[in-house]
Each structure stands twice: as structure tokens, then as C-alpha cells.
N, C-alpha and C positions, 0 to 999 in steps of 0.2 A: 268344617266341614273348610274344606278348601275352596275358592276359587278359582273356576278351572282356566287354564287355560288358549291363548284360540294363538296358533301356533303362526308364522308367516304365508304359507302355503292355505294352509285355511282364511285369513282377511283376502289377502291379495289371490288367491289363485297358487295353480303351480308352473313354475320359470317357464320364459318359453325355449325350445327347446335347441334355439342359435346363443343361447346367455354362456357364456363364464362364468360358473358363482366363482373364480377363483383369482378373476381379473381382477382390483384395484384404481383407483383417483387420487390415493388417503395420500402420495408420496408427490403425488402431487400439491396439492393444495396445501397441506407440507412446507414443499417449498416455495411457496408462492410466503409463504407467511415468517417463515426465515429469512427471508428475501428482502422483501419490505418490510419491514416491519425494525429490524435494526436500520432499515434508508433515514426511517423516519426518526425517529431517533438521534440521528448521523445527526437529521436537521436541524436537532430543537438543540443537543450540544451547539452545532454552528454559531445559531442563535443565540447562542447565550454568551458565546467565548466575543461576537460582534458586539455585545452589550457590554459585556462587561470588557475588555481585555483591548478590544480594539477604538471604540466608543470611551473606552473609561466614564459609565454614568448607570445609575443604580436600577436594577430591574426595574419596571414596567409593569404597570395593574397587566397588560396584553401577554409578557413574556409568564405572567404566573402562571394561567391561564393556559398556555399552549404549551408550558412542565405537564399543569396538572391535563394533561388532554393524553401524557400516557400510561397514567393506569390505567384507564374504562382499554385503550389501545393493546396495551401486555399482557390484562386480565381479555378480552375479545382470545389472544390465542395459546392462552390456556383450555376458554370451551373448546377451542380446534382441535386443540390434540385430545384431545376429547375424547371430539366427535369424532374421530380418525381411528378410538380407540372401540370405539362400539359403533362402525359402520358408515359413520362419512367415505362417502365415496367404493362401499362395496354395492351391489344387488341387491332390491333390502329380505330376495331370499336367502343368502348368507350368513346376517349375524343371527343370532341365539335371539330368544323372545328376548330371551335375562339381556344384555347387549341393547337392543334396543329400548325396554323403558329406557335405561341408561343416555340413549342417544337420545330420545326424544325432551327427556328434561335436563340435558345440555342444551338443545334445539332453542327450550322455552327459556331459560338466560340465557343462552347467543342474543335472541329478539331484543331482554333489556339494556345485555353492557352495549349493544351497537346502536342502541335509542342514544347514552347517552354518550359516549364515545363522539357521536353526530355533535353534538349540540353540545359540551367540552369546548371542542377541534371551530366548530361554527362564536358561537362565542367568543373565543380568540385571535377571529380575525377582525368582530364587530369590536367590541377592544381597537386593537393595531389603527383600525380608520376612526375612532373618535380620538386618537392623539394627533393623526393623522392632521386629519380634517377638523372645518371647525362645524361640518353639519351636522347640525342633533335632529330632527324632526325623522327624516328615511334611514338612524339611522335607528332612530325609538322604535317604529313601522316592523327592524327587523329583530330585533329584540324582540317586542312584540309577538311573530310568527313564529320564530327559533321556537321563544320559551315554551307559545303555547300549543304548539304544534305539537316538541314530544313528552307536553304534560300529558294531551292529548292520551298521545298513542302510548305511552305507555302506563297509563292506565287503563287504559283498553284493551293494551294485553293482558294486565292484572289480573282485570273483573271479565274477564268476556269468556272463562269455564269455571264450573260450580258444579264438587268443586276445584278448588288452580288445580287437582293435583288429574283432573281432567283431561288439562296439557296434553301428558303422555301415559297414560295411564292406558285408555283407552285401543291405544297401539297390540298391548294383545291381553285386556281383560273389558273388549266393546259390553261383555254384557251387564256390566257395573253401571249403578242408577248416575246419571246427571248429564253433566247438555253443556254445552258453546254457542254462548247469544247469537253469535252472525261469520258468517263462516269469511273464514282464518283463509285461506289463498284472497278475499276479496281483498279483502283487511291486505294485507302484504301489500296486495297493487296497488293499493290507496294510497296506503305511507307513502312504500318507494316514488312514485308519481311527485304526493308533492311537496314531498325532501330532492325529488332533483327542479321541483322552483323555484322552493327555494337556494338551491340554489345557482341558482340563473340571478334569483334578484342579487339574492347578495355579491354575487360578482358586478351585478351590471353598478353598482350604489357607487364607487370609485367615479365613475366616468367621467360624469357632469364638473363636481372640483377640478380635476388633470383639464379638462379643456378652458379652464380658467384661469389656470397657472400661466402667467408670464411669462414666458420661457418659450421656445422655436416649435414648430409642424413636427421635427422629426424627435426631439425633446421629449416633445407629449408624446406620439407615437411609442416613446418604446418605458416610458412610465406605463401609460395603461399595455403595453404585450406581459408587464413585469405580470400589471394585475391579475390579467384576460390568463394568468396561464392554471390559476383557478379553475380556467373552464372544463381540463385535463379531472378536474373532480367532478364536473358535470358529467361525462362520459360516461367516468362511471361511474356513476347513477341508471342512467339510462344505459348500461348494457346490464347493469345489478336489476333494471327493473325489467326487461328482454328475456334475459336468465330467471328470472320470475317462473316467466310462459309451462316451459314441460309440467311444472303444478297446478297447469289447471287441467291436466289429463287422468280420467281413469278419478276422479275425488267424491268418496261416498260422504253422505251428512253434510256436513257444515265446515270439515276444514280440509285441511292440503295433507293431514297428520300421513291419510293411507288414503294416499295417490299413489298409484303405482312407482313405486320406485322412487323412491324419495331421493332413499341415502343418494345413488348414485345420483341424479340433476340438481341434486342437492350443491354437490362438492362446487359446480361451475360458479352456483350465485355462492359461495363458501369466498369462492379465491376475488369475484370483485367487488364483492362485501371488504373484503380486505385490502381492495384498491384503489375501494370507496375511501374508507375510514387514514391509510400512510398517501395516497393521496393529497388530502383534508388536511392532514399534520405538514405534508413538505412544506404546501403552497399555505399555511401563514407564517409559512419561517422567509418563505424567497423574500420579501421584500425589507425587511430582517440585515440582510448577510450585501449590504452595497459593502459597509465601507467595509467586507471583513474582505470579498472581493478586492475593491480598490489599495487596502492594501497589502493584500498576496502579489497583486499586479506589480508592484511598484517595489515589494521585498524579492520575485523574479526577474523585476526589468536590472535592479541597483544585483546581483548577483553575477548575470550574463552580461553585463560592464566589464564587473572587478574581472570577473575571469578571463575576456576578449581582452582588455589590456592587459593585462598578466602577459597570456599566449603574445600579444603583439611586441610585448620588451621581452620576450625571452630572449637574449643571444644565436646565434642558429650557429649548431654545433660546425665544427670546420672549415667555417665559410675563413677566407684571404684576402689579401689585395689580389696575391698570385703570385703565381710558377713556386713553389719557395724557399718566400719571404713569410718572413717574423708577421704570426701578429698584431691585431695592432692595441697596442693598451688606450686600456679604458680615456683618460687625462692626457693629448697632445702637447708638448709645450711649446709658445711660439719663439721664436728669437728672442725675443724682452722678458722672457721667463713668464711672463702671463698661463695658467692655465685655457685653454680654449672647453670652452664648453658640450658636451655630447656630442653627436650627430648625430642629427632627428630624425626620427622616420618618416622612408618618403612618404607623400602625398598618396601615392597609391597604392599604401600597406594599412593605410588607418579606418580606422573597426567607425561603425556608422553608431548612431549613441540609440536607443530602442527605446525610443520617446516619442 
């Protein structure tokens, strides 16, 4: 005998009268993913260009780890696309019960991919610090915190529900045996808070070694400013944590999977999750792009100077020494037969080098 399914209305009650079940936020989610993820990929490509073509040095461990971060990054895009096809961005009463099962399966997978993506990016940043700075102990602390946290979070995510299918089948098969040990909503909030704290710790690691560098204060501020661009990741992490709060409404039993209208509210959280991962990749690449930026400015400066010089030396059409007189010859003969030097440009017409 087949196990009876529960419809969304049986689980969550009838939809409120002021809700339009046809509206969707899925397009906004896909637009965010389709914009931010290619940008992150471009920055990784620029990093490789800076290292191999401008500096002409072999790729180091931090470079390869950063390249590896693109795998879970685009894996998350696949998961997000699958989520949008099965109810993400729509009101919980709009998808079919079959779509809800697929949605919660993808939501379970998204947590695993999210943990892997942030772990790899954070290790890329720590490896970059190890190559630039001589400090060891602070980096060991960061490695221990990062790897330890994500191993614990992934293990908890996998082992929370028994059987593991309880993660997704409870949405339409609430009567099936099985349970989840911890409150998944509380776990999501706690893991987001710890992740934000680790971001802050990693952000502050370069401060002390940079302040000890033998350079002028403005230069130190500039260097710290590059590293502190990683604060955007902290902001995205905090906003992701903030947008988890709607899941606190209507929690049933031990999981936010049955929170009221979870498919609708989750769309904003997913957007900030995408922003967090992509900004982490971009900020991991920024400190390595200075040689490429310097080379680009040199090329632009040379090109502009060449164009200005070409324009300034171009003879003016129709110019003459007087009315009805013949145009000047490019080279004038002196009385002794020697060739005079061509006339130079007046000082008021000279260009200024862009240096």
C-alpha cells in the first residue's frame, strides 16, 4: 500500500487571501547567480594572468586552491538552478508535492556545497597569507578553526536526520518514521554566526605584520585597505545570517523545512549566500592583482602618450604663411646650402606626459 502524501495545504494550511501564488522571485535569484558567479570566475582568470603572463612565475599553492574554489562555486549554481525549478522563490502553496520533495533534496545538497565552497576559499586566503607573511602561529589557528568548523558542520548536517531521507521526505510524508536530532533552524543560525566570526578573524590576521613593515604610513594604509576589502565578505555573511530570521516563524517540530512559506523567504537568503561565496573568491584574488594593474596602467599611459604625440605632430591642413603664398616646404635651404632643422612645436602646444 502506497504511503499517503500530504499536500502543502494539509501541512501549512490554506494560503493567506492576500498572496498571489503566481508571483515568483526565481528570476532575481538566477540573475544574481548569473551575474556574480561569472564575475568571480573572471577575477580568478585575472589572477592567473597576473601570475603567469605579467610576473612570469609559476603558480603557487594559493593560486591552485583558488582555482579549485570554482568547482563548488559552479556546483552551487547548478543546485540553485534546480531549486528555482522546484519552488524556490515561489510561495510554498504553489509547487506540487513532487516538486517539494525535489526542492528539499536540493536544499540539503546546497548546505553541503556551501560548506565546501567556503572552506576552499578560506584556505586559499590563508595560503596567500602564508606566502606573503612569515608568521606561522596565527595561520595555524586560522587553519584549525576553519577546517575544524567545516568538518563539524558538514558532519552535523549529514548526521542530523535518521534516516537521511528524513531531510526531504517530511515535507510530504510527515507520517513516515524517523526524526532529526537537532533543530535545523538553530543549527543554521549558529553555523552562520560562527562562519561570520571566522571571517572576521581571517580579516584581521594581516594587520599586525603590515603595521611592522618598513614603509610610510600612507602605504601601510593602502596595503591594509586592499586586505580589508574582505570586509565585504563579512557584510554578506552577516546579511545572510539576518535573512535566516524569517525561518523562525511557524517552525514545526525540529526543522525549519516546514516553516511557513520557506520557499519564498529562502530566495533572499540564497541571494546573499551566492554573494558571500562570490565575494570571498573575488577578495581572495584582489591582493594578487597589483602587478596586472600596474602593467595595465603602463600600457594605457604609453598608448595615450603615443596618441597625443601623433596628434600634436600632425600638420594642420590649409595652413600657410600668408594670403596667397605657397605652403612652406618641409625642409628650407639656407644660403650656404645646408638643410635647416624642421620647426619645433611651440611651447604652448606641447603635451604633458601622463606619469
